[in-house]
C-alpha positions as CSV (number, residue, x, y, z in Angstrom):
1,M,177.4,-164.1,22.6
2,T,179.0,-166.6,25.0
3,S,177.7,-170.0,26.5
4,M,178.0,-172.0,29.6
5,A,177.1,-175.6,30.4
6,V,174.2,-175.4,33.5
7,R,172.2,-177.9,35.1
8,G,171.8,-180.0,32.0
9,T,171.3,-177.2,29.3
10,T,173.5,-174.7,27.6
11,L,172.8,-171.0,28.6
12,H,173.9,-168.4,26.0
13,Y,174.4,-164.7,27.3
14,D,176.1,-161.6,26.6
15,D,178.2,-159.8,29.1
16,T,178.7,-156.1,28.3
17,G,180.5,-153.2,29.6
18,S,183.1,-152.6,32.0
19,A,183.8,-155.7,34.4
20,A,184.7,-153.2,37.2
21,G,181.0,-151.7,36.8
22,L,178.1,-152.1,38.7
23,P,176.8,-155.4,37.6
24,V,172.9,-155.4,36.3
25,L,171.3,-158.9,35.5
26,L,168.3,-158.4,32.8
27,I,165.9,-161.0,32.5
28,H,163.7,-161.1,29.2
29,G,160.0,-162.2,29.4
30,H,158.1,-164.7,27.6
31,P,158.3,-165.6,24.6
32,F,161.3,-163.3,23.9
33,D,165.0,-163.5,24.1
34,R,168.0,-161.4,25.6
35,T,167.9,-159.0,22.5
36,L,164.7,-157.5,24.0
37,W,167.0,-155.7,26.1
38,A,169.2,-154.0,23.3
39,P,168.4,-150.4,24.4
40,Q,169.2,-150.9,27.9
41,V,172.5,-152.8,27.3
42,R,173.8,-149.7,25.3
43,A,172.7,-147.3,27.8
44,L,173.9,-149.2,30.8
45,A,177.2,-149.9,29.1
46,A,177.6,-146.4,28.0
47,A,177.1,-145.2,31.8
48,G,180.0,-147.6,32.9
49,H,177.8,-150.5,34.1
50,R,178.1,-154.1,33.7
51,V,175.2,-155.7,32.0
52,V,174.5,-159.3,31.9
53,T,171.6,-160.4,29.5
54,P,170.9,-164.3,29.3
55,D,168.6,-166.3,26.8
56,L,166.5,-168.3,29.6
57,R,166.6,-172.1,29.1
58,G,164.1,-172.9,26.3
59,Y,164.7,-169.4,24.8
60,G,166.8,-167.7,22.4
61,A,170.0,-169.5,21.6
62,S,169.8,-171.5,24.8
63,G,169.1,-175.2,25.1
64,V,165.6,-176.3,24.6
65,E,163.7,-177.7,27.5
66,E,160.6,-179.8,27.4
67,G,158.0,-180.5,30.0
68,T,157.9,-178.2,32.7
69,V,160.4,-175.6,33.9
70,L,159.4,-173.9,37.3
71,L,160.6,-170.1,37.9
72,S,162.8,-171.4,40.6
73,A,164.7,-173.5,37.9
74,F,165.2,-170.4,35.8
75,A,166.3,-168.4,39.0
76,D,168.6,-171.2,39.7
77,D,170.2,-171.0,36.3
78,L,170.8,-167.3,36.7
79,V,172.6,-167.7,40.1
80,A,174.8,-170.2,38.3
81,L,175.5,-167.8,35.7
82,L,176.4,-165.3,38.3
83,D,178.8,-167.8,39.7
84,H,180.3,-168.4,36.5
85,L,181.0,-164.8,36.0
86,E,182.3,-164.2,39.5
87,I,179.5,-161.8,40.4
88,G,178.6,-161.8,44.0
89,R,175.5,-159.5,44.0
90,A,174.0,-158.0,41.2
91,V,171.0,-155.6,40.4
92,V,168.4,-158.1,39.1
93,G,165.7,-156.9,36.7
94,G,163.1,-158.4,34.7
95,V,160.0,-157.6,32.6
96,S,156.8,-159.8,32.7
97,M,157.7,-163.4,33.5
98,G,161.2,-162.0,34.0
99,G,160.1,-159.8,36.8
100,Q,158.6,-162.9,38.4
101,I,161.8,-164.7,38.0
102,A,163.6,-161.6,39.5
103,M,161.4,-162.0,42.5
104,E,162.1,-165.6,42.7
105,V,165.7,-164.9,42.8
106,Q,165.0,-162.6,45.7
107,R,162.9,-165.4,47.4
108,G,165.6,-168.1,47.0
109,H,168.7,-166.1,46.9
110,A,168.4,-162.8,48.6
111,D,172.1,-162.6,49.3
112,R,172.6,-162.3,45.6
113,V,170.5,-159.3,45.0
114,R,171.7,-155.7,45.2
115,A,168.5,-154.1,43.9
116,L,165.4,-155.3,42.1
117,V,163.8,-153.9,39.0
118,L,160.4,-155.0,38.2
119,S,158.8,-154.1,35.0
120,D,155.3,-155.0,34.0
121,T,155.0,-157.8,36.2
122,S,152.9,-158.9,39.0
123,A,153.3,-160.8,42.5
124,P,150.2,-163.1,43.3
125,A,150.3,-166.8,42.5
126,E,148.4,-167.9,39.4
127,T,144.6,-168.6,39.8
128,D,142.8,-171.8,39.1
129,E,141.4,-170.2,36.0
130,G,144.9,-168.5,35.0
131,R,146.6,-172.0,35.4
132,A,144.2,-173.6,33.1
133,V,144.6,-170.9,30.5
134,R,148.2,-171.1,30.6
135,N,148.4,-175.0,30.2
136,R,145.9,-174.8,27.5
137,M,148.2,-172.4,25.9
138,A,151.0,-174.7,26.3
139,D,149.2,-177.3,24.5
140,R,148.3,-175.1,21.6
141,L,151.8,-173.9,21.1
142,L,153.0,-177.4,20.9
143,A,150.2,-178.3,18.2
144,E,150.4,-175.1,16.3
145,G,153.6,-173.4,16.8
146,M,154.2,-169.7,17.5
147,D,153.2,-167.8,14.4
148,G,149.5,-167.5,15.2
149,Y,150.0,-166.8,18.9
150,A,152.4,-164.0,17.8
151,D,150.1,-162.4,15.6
152,E,147.3,-162.5,18.0
153,V,149.2,-160.9,21.2
154,I,151.3,-158.3,19.3
155,G,148.7,-155.6,20.0
156,K,148.9,-156.3,23.7
157,M,152.7,-156.9,23.9
158,L,153.1,-153.4,22.7
159,A,150.4,-150.6,22.9
160,A,148.1,-151.2,20.1
161,Y,149.0,-147.8,18.7
162,N,152.4,-148.7,18.6
163,V,152.2,-151.7,16.4
164,T,151.8,-149.2,13.5
165,A,153.5,-146.1,14.8
166,M,156.9,-148.2,15.6
167,P,157.0,-150.8,12.8
168,D,160.8,-151.7,13.5
169,V,160.0,-152.4,17.2
170,A,156.8,-154.4,16.5
171,E,158.9,-156.6,13.9
172,H,161.6,-157.1,16.3
173,V,158.9,-158.3,18.9
174,L,157.3,-160.5,16.5
175,R,160.6,-162.0,15.1
176,M,161.6,-162.9,18.8
177,M,158.0,-164.6,19.5
178,R,158.1,-166.4,16.2
179,A,161.7,-167.8,16.6
180,T,161.0,-169.2,20.0
181,D,161.0,-172.8,20.2
182,P,157.2,-173.8,21.0
183,R,158.8,-176.7,23.5
184,G,160.5,-174.0,25.7
185,A,157.7,-171.8,25.5
186,A,155.3,-174.4,26.6
187,A,157.5,-175.7,29.4
188,A,157.8,-172.1,30.9
189,L,154.1,-171.7,30.6
190,R,153.4,-174.8,32.7
191,G,155.9,-173.8,35.0
192,R,154.7,-170.1,35.5
193,A,151.3,-171.7,36.0
194,E,152.6,-173.3,39.1
195,R,154.2,-170.1,40.4
196,P,154.2,-169.2,44.2
197,D,152.9,-166.1,45.8
198,Y,155.5,-163.4,46.0
199,R,153.9,-160.9,48.1
200,D,155.3,-161.9,51.4
201,T,158.8,-162.0,49.6
202,L,158.5,-158.3,48.2
203,A,156.9,-157.1,51.7
204,A,160.3,-158.5,53.2
205,V,162.4,-156.5,50.8
206,R,165.0,-154.1,52.0
207,C,167.0,-153.5,49.2
208,P,166.2,-150.7,46.7
209,V,163.3,-151.3,44.3
210,L,162.3,-150.0,41.0
211,I,158.8,-150.6,39.7
212,V,158.3,-149.7,36.0
213,V,155.1,-150.2,34.3
214,G,153.8,-148.8,30.8
215,A,150.8,-146.7,30.9
216,D,148.8,-148.5,28.5
217,D,149.8,-152.1,29.6
218,V,146.6,-154.3,29.4
219,F,148.6,-157.5,30.6
220,T,149.8,-156.0,34.0
221,P,148.3,-152.6,34.1
222,V,149.2,-149.6,36.3
223,A,147.3,-150.9,39.0
224,D,149.3,-154.2,39.2
225,A,152.5,-151.9,39.8
226,E,150.5,-149.9,42.1
227,A,149.7,-153.2,44.1
228,L,153.7,-154.0,44.1
229,H,154.5,-150.4,45.3
230,A,151.9,-151.0,48.1
231,L,153.9,-153.9,49.2
232,V,157.2,-152.2,49.2
233,P,156.7,-148.5,50.1
234,H,160.2,-147.5,49.8
235,A,160.3,-148.7,46.0
236,V,160.5,-146.1,43.2
237,L,157.5,-146.2,40.9
238,T,157.6,-144.9,37.4
239,V,154.7,-145.1,34.8
240,V,156.0,-144.8,31.2
241,D,153.7,-143.0,28.9
242,G,153.2,-144.1,25.3
243,A,154.0,-147.8,26.3
244,G,152.3,-151.1,26.7
245,H,153.7,-154.2,28.2
246,L,157.3,-153.7,27.1
247,P,158.0,-149.9,27.9
248,G,161.9,-150.8,27.4
249,A,161.3,-151.6,23.8
250,E,158.7,-148.8,23.1
251,Q,159.9,-146.0,25.0
252,P,163.7,-146.9,25.6
253,E,164.8,-143.4,26.3
254,R,162.1,-143.0,29.1
255,F,162.8,-146.2,30.5
256,N,166.6,-145.8,30.4
257,A,166.2,-142.5,32.1
258,A,164.3,-144.0,35.0
259,L,166.7,-147.0,35.2
260,L,169.8,-144.8,35.4
261,D,168.4,-142.3,37.7
262,F,167.6,-145.1,40.0
263,L,170.9,-146.8,39.8
264,A,172.6,-143.4,40.3
265,T,170.7,-142.4,43.3
266,Q,169.4,-145.6,44.9
267,V,172.0,-148.2,44.4
268,T,175.5,-148.2,46.1
269,P,178.3,-149.2,43.8
270,R,179.7,-151.7,46.1
271,G,178.5,-153.9,48.6
């Protein structure tokens, strides 16, 4: 793990694989950290790619942020990380909130995006009801901490049947959620509540796009992935059976196969 100072905080990240390989930036969701991508890091590095996996500000080992962190702030951090690593353009991928941050990178820094990977995410702006829910949850996390929340949502983060069928995966997901600083989680929730609508951004995308969704995702179901695909008809859509909101963790072999095939067939090594 390496760190860099960026815009008032310290960002921790891993830079794995061949420096000469196709750079792939993977963005974790809420409330996780970079270790969510461990199965993808191994597979991508073994295939000769360069994989950059940061802890977002407020998460994992990175500096804690209080107040509100907009998705644009996360995106700016990641572009600064690419600058630090002297990476001009990268495949930018994310899951859930990480997918929305990837869309924000495309919206604000399209010249840095070689391809997009959007897993279990959605493009519309938050609704008034959703905004209120996220702000109430931020207040709750600050008051109560992460443990109760983690126990409540584990059966939605993973497909409910995988919580018992995959105890090691469930424990890893629970451990990440419980270890997240409530201040960082709350700041991200408040920022995510204010996110813009990314549908126009996606409709204008010309780079390759991979859309992935767990077949049994209850947070962002298959219909949400199909709506993304309707915005980007040239995108590749993959539905991962046997998975919920985190198919890269629940079914890593299937997720990795889709990702590696996409990189091999849709993304040029240079340019």
